[in-house]
N, C-alpha and C positions, 0 to 999 in steps of 0.2 A: 435936430428937429427944429424947423422954423415955426414962426407963429402961424403960418398959413396951413401947416400940416396938422391933421387931427392926431390925437394921441394914439399910440399903438395899443390895441386891446389884445391881450394874449388869448389865443384860441387853441383848443385841443382838437386834434384831428383823430378820427376813429377809423380803424380798419374795417373792411367789409364784415369780417366775422364778428367784430364788436357790435356793429350796427345790427346784424342779424340777431345776435343774442338779446339786444335791447328791445327790438321791435317784434321779434318772433316771426319774421318772414323768411322764406327760403330765397336762395339766390335768384332764381328765375322770376319769382313774384316781385322781389325788390327791384330788379331791373325793368320789369314791366311797368311798375308804378312810376319809376323815374321817367321812362319813355312817355307815359301818359301825363306826366306833369303833376302827379299826386304824391310825390315823395321828393325830398331835397336832392338836387344833383350833387354828385361828388366833385371834388377838386382833383385835378390831375397833377400828379407829382412824378415826373419822369414817366416810367412805364407802369406806375401803380396809381391807384385812386384812393382818396380818403374823404370822409364826410366831416363837416364841421359839427362838433358835438352839440353846440347850442341850437343849430338848425334841426338836428334829429330830436333833441329834447323838446323843441317848440312843436314839431310834428306830433310827438306823443301827447303833449298837452292839448293840442287841437283835437285829437281823437277823444280824449277824456272829456273835453268841453262839449263836443258834439254828442257824446253819450249822455252826459248830464242834462243837456238841453232837451234831448229826445225823451228822457225820463221825466223832465219837468220838475226835478227836485233839487237842482243846484248841486248835485253830487253827494247828497246824503240819502242813504237808503232808509234811515229811520228805524233800523232794526238789524236783524241777523243776516239779511240778504236773501232770506227765503221768501218765496212768493206768498202773498196774503192767503191765509187759509191752509198753508202747507206747514206741517209741524217741522221743527228744526231737526237736523240729523242727530242721531244718537252719538255720544262721544265714545 
């Protein structure tokens, strides 16, 4: 490595099944979102594809941030998660 080259950062690549398990999307929905530009594009490796783990994790974090912003509470529910005035579920 020369002084002009940036350091190599190790990256983990995920299979489609691993991505689906993490985000809870079906195959068709996953590819629809990729086509729409609303999900990270995969990396082609020969005849297969993989997703960069950090990009998938960033996508998940963005969804959580959007939810928290919409709730206006910065991610804390301040309680059990039950709606106000609704009694908690029995154990």
